[in-house]
C-alpha positions as CSV (number, residue, x, y, z in Angstrom):
1,X,118.1,24.6,84.1
2,X,118.5,20.9,84.0
3,X,116.0,18.8,86.0
4,X,118.5,17.3,88.4
5,X,116.1,14.9,89.9
6,X,114.8,13.6,86.7
7,X,118.4,12.9,85.6
8,X,119.1,11.0,88.7
9,X,116.2,8.7,88.1
10,X,117.1,8.3,84.6
11,X,120.7,7.3,85.5
12,X,119.8,5.1,88.2
13,X,117.5,3.2,85.9
14,X,120.1,3.0,83.2
15,X,122.6,1.6,85.7
16,X,120.0,-1.0,87.1
17,X,119.2,-2.1,83.6
18,X,122.6,-2.2,82.0
19,X,124.8,-3.1,85.0
20,X,127.3,-0.4,84.4
21,X,127.3,3.5,84.3
22,X,126.3,4.7,80.9
23,X,126.8,8.4,81.5
24,X,125.2,9.7,78.3
25,X,126.7,12.1,75.7
26,X,125.8,14.6,72.9
27,X,126.3,12.3,69.9
28,X,124.0,13.6,67.2
29,X,122.6,10.7,65.1
30,X,119.9,9.7,62.7
31,X,117.6,7.0,63.3
32,X,116.0,4.2,61.3
33,X,112.4,3.1,61.4
34,X,111.8,0.0,63.2
35,X,112.2,-3.4,61.5
36,X,109.3,-5.9,61.6
37,X,111.5,-8.4,63.6
38,X,115.1,-9.1,64.5
39,X,115.6,-11.2,61.4
40,X,115.0,-8.0,59.3
41,X,117.7,-6.1,61.0
42,X,120.3,-6.5,58.2
43,X,117.8,-6.0,55.4
44,X,116.0,-3.1,56.8
45,X,117.2,0.1,54.8
46,X,114.2,2.3,55.1
47,X,115.6,5.3,56.9
48,X,113.9,8.4,58.1
49,X,116.9,10.8,57.6
50,X,115.0,13.9,58.4
51,X,114.2,12.7,62.0
52,X,117.2,12.9,64.2
53,X,117.5,12.2,67.9
54,X,120.3,12.2,70.4
55,X,120.6,9.6,73.3
56,X,120.4,10.9,76.8
57,X,123.2,13.5,77.7
58,X,126.0,13.1,79.9
59,X,125.3,15.2,83.2
60,X,128.2,17.1,84.1
61,X,128.1,17.2,88.0
62,X,131.1,18.4,89.2
63,X,133.2,21.6,88.3
64,X,136.7,21.3,89.3
65,X,137.8,24.1,86.9
66,X,136.4,27.6,86.7
67,X,136.5,28.0,83.0
68,X,135.1,31.6,83.2
69,X,138.6,32.5,84.8
70,X,140.4,31.7,81.5
71,X,141.5,34.9,80.0
72,X,142.8,35.6,76.5
73,X,146.6,35.0,76.0
74,X,146.7,34.8,72.1
75,X,148.8,31.6,72.2
76,X,146.8,29.9,69.4
77,X,149.0,29.5,66.2
78,X,146.2,28.2,63.7
79,X,146.1,30.1,60.6
80,X,142.9,32.2,60.2
81,X,141.3,33.0,56.8
82,X,139.2,36.1,56.0
83,X,135.7,35.2,55.4
84,X,134.2,38.4,53.5
85,X,130.6,38.0,54.7
86,X,127.6,38.8,52.5
87,X,124.1,37.5,52.1
88,X,122.8,33.9,51.4
89,X,119.8,31.6,51.8
90,X,120.4,29.7,55.1
91,X,118.7,26.5,55.8
92,X,117.6,23.4,53.9
93,X,114.3,22.1,52.6
94,X,115.3,18.5,53.5
95,X,115.4,19.0,57.3
96,X,112.3,20.0,59.4
97,X,114.6,22.0,61.8
98,X,116.5,23.8,59.1
99,X,113.1,25.4,57.8
100,X,112.2,27.9,56.5
101,X,115.1,28.6,54.2
102,X,115.7,32.2,54.9
103,X,117.9,35.2,53.8
104,X,120.8,36.1,56.2
105,X,123.5,38.7,56.1
106,X,126.6,38.1,58.0
107,X,129.5,40.6,58.6
108,X,133.1,39.6,57.6
109,X,135.1,37.6,60.0
110,X,138.4,35.4,60.5
111,X,138.0,31.8,60.7
112,X,140.5,29.1,61.7
113,X,141.4,27.2,58.6
114,X,141.0,23.8,60.2
115,X,139.5,22.2,63.4
116,X,141.5,22.8,66.6
117,X,144.1,20.0,66.8
118,X,145.4,17.9,69.7
119,X,148.8,19.9,69.6
120,X,147.0,23.3,69.8
121,X,144.7,22.1,72.9
122,X,147.7,20.6,74.6
123,X,149.4,24.0,74.4
124,X,146.1,25.5,76.0
125,X,146.1,23.0,78.8
126,X,149.9,23.5,79.5
127,X,149.4,27.1,79.8
128,X,146.3,27.2,81.8
129,X,146.2,23.8,83.7
130,X,142.6,23.4,82.3
131,X,140.7,20.1,83.0
132,X,138.0,19.2,80.5
133,X,134.6,18.0,81.7
134,X,135.4,14.5,80.6
135,X,138.3,14.4,83.1
136,X,136.4,15.9,86.1
137,X,135.5,13.9,89.1
138,X,131.8,12.9,89.6
139,X,129.9,13.6,92.6
140,X,128.2,10.5,94.2
141,X,125.4,12.6,95.6
142,X,124.1,13.1,92.1
143,X,124.1,9.3,91.2
144,X,122.5,7.7,94.2
145,X,122.6,3.9,94.2
146,X,125.6,3.8,91.7
147,X,128.5,1.8,92.9
148,X,131.5,4.1,93.7
149,X,133.7,2.1,91.5
150,X,131.5,3.1,88.5
151,X,131.7,6.8,89.2
152,X,134.7,7.5,87.1
153,X,135.2,10.2,84.5
154,X,135.0,9.4,81.0
155,X,133.3,10.0,77.6
156,X,131.6,8.4,74.8
157,X,133.6,6.3,72.3
158,X,132.2,4.9,69.0
159,X,132.5,1.1,69.4
160,X,131.2,-0.7,66.3
161,X,129.3,-4.0,66.9
162,X,130.7,-7.1,65.2
163,X,127.5,-7.6,63.3
164,X,124.5,-5.6,61.8
165,X,122.0,-4.1,64.3
166,X,118.8,-2.2,64.1
167,X,119.5,1.4,63.8
168,X,116.8,2.6,66.3
169,X,119.2,2.2,69.3
170,X,122.5,4.1,69.1
171,X,123.5,2.6,72.5
172,X,124.5,-0.5,70.4
173,X,127.4,1.3,69.0
174,X,128.4,4.0,71.7
175,X,130.2,3.0,74.8
176,X,130.8,5.0,77.9
177,X,134.5,4.4,78.3
178,X,136.2,5.3,81.7
179,X,139.1,7.7,81.3
180,X,138.3,8.6,77.7
181,X,139.4,12.3,77.3
182,X,140.9,14.6,74.8
183,X,144.4,13.1,75.4
184,X,143.2,9.6,75.8
185,X,140.6,9.4,72.9
186,X,139.9,5.7,73.3
187,X,140.3,5.5,77.0
188,X,143.1,4.2,79.2
189,X,146.1,2.9,77.3
190,X,145.5,5.2,74.3
191,X,147.2,8.6,73.8
192,X,147.6,11.5,71.3
193,X,151.3,10.6,70.8
194,X,152.1,11.1,67.0
195,X,148.5,12.4,66.7
196,X,149.1,16.0,67.2
197,X,147.6,17.0,63.8
198,X,144.4,15.3,64.5
199,X,141.4,17.4,65.7
200,X,141.0,17.4,69.4
201,X,137.9,15.5,70.6
202,X,136.0,14.6,73.9
203,X,135.4,18.3,74.3
204,X,132.1,19.7,75.5
205,X,130.8,23.4,74.8
206,X,132.3,24.6,77.9
207,X,135.7,23.2,77.0
208,X,135.6,24.7,73.4
209,X,134.5,28.0,74.8
210,X,137.2,28.1,77.3
211,X,139.9,27.4,74.6
212,X,138.4,30.2,72.3
213,X,138.6,32.8,75.2
214,X,142.3,31.8,75.9
215,X,143.0,32.0,72.3
216,X,141.6,35.6,71.9
217,X,138.8,34.2,69.7
218,X,135.3,32.8,70.0
219,X,133.1,30.1,68.8
220,X,131.2,30.8,65.4
221,X,127.6,31.6,65.1
222,X,125.6,29.0,63.2
223,X,125.0,31.6,60.3
224,X,128.8,32.4,60.2
225,X,129.6,28.7,60.1
226,X,127.1,27.9,57.2
227,X,128.0,30.9,55.2
228,X,131.8,29.9,55.3
229,X,131.0,26.2,54.5
230,X,128.9,27.1,51.6
231,X,131.8,29.1,49.9
232,X,129.2,30.6,47.6
233,X,127.5,27.5,46.5
234,X,124.1,28.5,47.3
235,X,122.0,25.4,46.3
236,X,124.6,22.5,46.2
237,X,123.7,19.3,47.9
238,X,127.0,19.1,49.6
239,X,129.2,22.0,50.8
240,X,131.8,20.9,48.3
241,X,129.1,20.6,45.3
242,X,126.5,18.4,44.0
243,X,128.5,15.1,43.4
244,X,129.2,12.9,46.5
245,X,132.4,11.7,45.0
246,X,133.7,14.4,42.5
247,X,136.0,12.7,39.8
248,X,135.4,9.3,41.7
249,X,137.3,10.6,44.8
250,X,136.1,11.1,48.4
251,X,136.6,14.6,49.4
252,X,135.5,14.5,53.1
253,X,136.1,12.0,56.0
254,X,132.6,10.3,56.3
255,X,131.4,6.7,56.6
256,X,131.6,4.2,53.8
257,X,130.1,0.6,54.0
258,X,127.4,-0.8,56.2
259,X,126.8,1.2,59.2
260,X,127.9,0.7,62.0
261,X,129.5,-2.6,61.7
262,X,131.4,-2.7,58.4
263,X,133.4,0.3,57.5
264,X,135.2,-0.2,54.2
265,X,137.3,2.9,54.8
266,X,137.3,3.8,51.2
267,X,138.4,7.3,52.1
268,X,141.3,5.9,54.1
269,X,140.0,6.4,57.6
270,X,137.9,4.6,60.1
271,X,138.1,7.5,62.8
272,X,139.3,11.0,62.7
273,X,141.7,12.2,59.9
274,X,144.6,14.7,60.3
275,X,143.4,18.2,59.5
276,X,144.1,19.3,56.0
277,X,143.8,15.8,54.7
278,X,141.2,16.5,52.2
279,X,140.8,19.4,49.8
280,X,139.9,22.7,51.0
281,X,136.7,24.8,50.2
282,X,136.6,28.1,48.1
283,X,137.7,30.0,51.2
284,X,140.5,27.6,51.9
285,X,138.9,26.0,54.9
286,X,139.4,22.3,55.7
287,X,136.9,19.8,56.8
288,X,133.7,21.8,56.8
289,X,132.1,18.5,56.0
290,X,132.8,15.3,58.0
291,X,135.8,14.5,60.3
292,X,134.2,15.9,63.5
293,X,131.0,17.7,64.5
294,X,132.0,21.4,65.4
295,X,130.4,23.4,68.1
296,X,128.6,26.8,67.3
297,X,127.8,29.4,69.8
298,X,123.9,29.3,69.3
299,X,121.5,27.8,71.5
300,X,119.5,25.1,69.7
301,X,115.8,25.3,69.0
302,X,114.1,23.5,66.0
303,X,111.8,26.5,65.6
304,X,114.4,29.4,65.5
305,X,114.6,29.9,61.8
306,X,110.8,31.0,61.8
307,X,111.9,34.2,63.7
308,X,115.6,34.5,63.0
309,X,116.8,38.1,62.4
310,X,118.2,38.8,58.9
311,X,121.3,40.7,60.0
312,X,124.0,38.6,61.9
313,X,121.7,36.2,63.7
314,X,123.3,34.9,66.9
315,X,120.6,32.4,67.9
316,X,117.8,32.3,70.4
317,X,118.0,33.3,74.1
318,X,117.5,29.8,75.3
319,X,117.4,26.2,74.0
320,X,114.6,23.8,73.5
321,X,114.7,20.3,72.1
322,X,111.6,18.2,72.0
323,X,113.6,15.0,72.2
324,X,115.1,16.2,75.5
325,X,113.1,19.0,77.0
326,X,115.1,19.3,80.1
327,X,118.6,19.5,78.5
328,X,120.4,22.7,77.5
329,X,121.8,22.4,74.0
330,X,123.9,24.3,71.5
331,X,124.1,24.0,67.6
332,X,126.8,21.6,66.1
333,X,127.6,21.7,62.4
334,X,129.4,19.7,59.7
335,X,128.7,16.1,60.7
336,X,131.5,13.6,61.3
337,X,133.4,10.4,60.3
338,X,130.3,8.5,61.2
339,X,127.8,10.3,58.7
340,X,126.8,8.8,55.4
341,X,123.9,8.7,53.1
342,X,122.9,5.2,54.5
343,X,122.5,6.5,58.1
344,X,123.0,10.2,59.1
345,X,122.9,12.8,56.4
346,X,123.3,15.8,58.7
347,X,126.7,16.5,57.0
348,X,124.8,17.8,53.9
349,X,124.4,21.5,53.2
350,X,122.2,23.5,55.4
351,X,121.7,20.8,58.0
352,X,121.9,21.3,61.7
353,X,123.2,19.2,64.6
354,X,122.7,19.7,68.2
355,X,124.4,18.6,71.5
356,X,123.9,18.9,75.3
357,X,126.4,21.4,76.5
358,X,128.3,19.3,79.0
359,X,128.7,16.4,76.7
360,X,131.7,15.2,74.5
361,X,132.5,12.2,72.3
362,X,135.2,11.1,69.9
363,X,133.7,12.6,66.9
364,X,133.1,16.0,68.5
365,X,135.5,19.0,68.1
366,X,135.4,22.6,67.2
367,X,137.1,25.5,65.4
368,X,137.3,29.3,66.3
369,X,136.5,32.5,64.6
370,X,137.5,36.3,65.3
371,X,135.9,39.5,64.5
372,X,137.7,42.2,62.5
373,X,139.7,44.4,64.7
374,X,139.5,48.2,64.9
375,X,142.0,49.7,62.3
376,X,142.3,46.4,60.6
377,X,142.3,46.6,56.8
C-alpha cells in the first residue's frame, strides 16, 4: 500500500518549494557523485554507474477508468516471433540489484517484434474508450494546499537544460508537463500525427497491462525479456554484442554527446525513433536496447535474485525499493534514448530498471508476449 499521508506531505512541500506542481514520475536514472562546487559541474565526470535512483513517483489519485474491465478482443496486429526458450545465466556482475548471476530456464513464448506503437495503442483506445492514468483527473483532496489550477493531468517530459548541470538532481532535466499523454507526447499543442510508427509513451503499468489484456496477450516476465534480448549471447556487454558501435555504426537509439544538455544525435534521433529503425537481434526483435524502457510483469526487489527459482521465475510477491520504500514498483528493461555510457548504463546486458506502477514518461513504453496455445505446433 502507498502511504497516502506521506505522499501528501511530500507533494505539498514540493509545490511550496518550486511554486508549481511537480507530480513525479518513474524515470529510472543513474546519478553522478557530487561535485566539489558549482564550478566543477561541467568537469565532473566521476560517475557511479552502479547506483541508480528514481525521483519521487507520480501518485495516481483518481481512477476514471476501470482497467480490469478490459477484455481480450484480439485486435492487435503486431507481428509476433517465436522465442524457443531454454536455459541461460541471468543477471550481471556490474549491477548490485542484478546479482547474483544465476541459471534460469524459460519456456518458449511468442513476443511482439517491436514495441507497441502509437497506431496500435490508438486502435485500443478507439475500441475501448480507455483513458490512461496521465489523462485522468486529479483529486484535490489528495493534494491539500495545492492551487486548483495546478491540479491538471499530465506526465513527465525530458526537457534538456541549456547548459551543463550536476547530474545528482534529475529534476533539472525532467518537467511535469500539463496535458502530456500518449497522444500529446510533449504536452498541449503536440500530437502523434504522422508518428503512428513510433512507440507509444506516457504509459504506466496499468495502461500497459490493460492493452495487453485487450490484445489477448500479457506483459513479459523479466526472465523472458532478458532471454529474448540476449539472443544466445551469454556474456556480451551489450545485447547486440561486445562493441558499442559495430562497424562504426550506432545500432540502438541511445544518447550521444554531453548529457543532458548537448545531444549530438549521431544515431539520428534526439527522442524516440520509429520502431524497426535499427537492426533486429538474432530472434528478429527490434529495439531491445534503447528507444524506450519496457514494462515487465515482475514486482521489483533488489534482492530477488538471491532466491529466484530456476524454472520460469515470475518475480517476487511484493515490491520493495530502498530508495522509495513506500512505492509499489515493477521491473522495466532495455533502457531508452536517454541512456549512455556517460550517464546511465542500464541499457547494458543483464541490467534492470524499475518504475512506480502509476507513473509514465516520454521514454517509457512496452511490448507484449503470448504463451503457446494448446494444439499449436
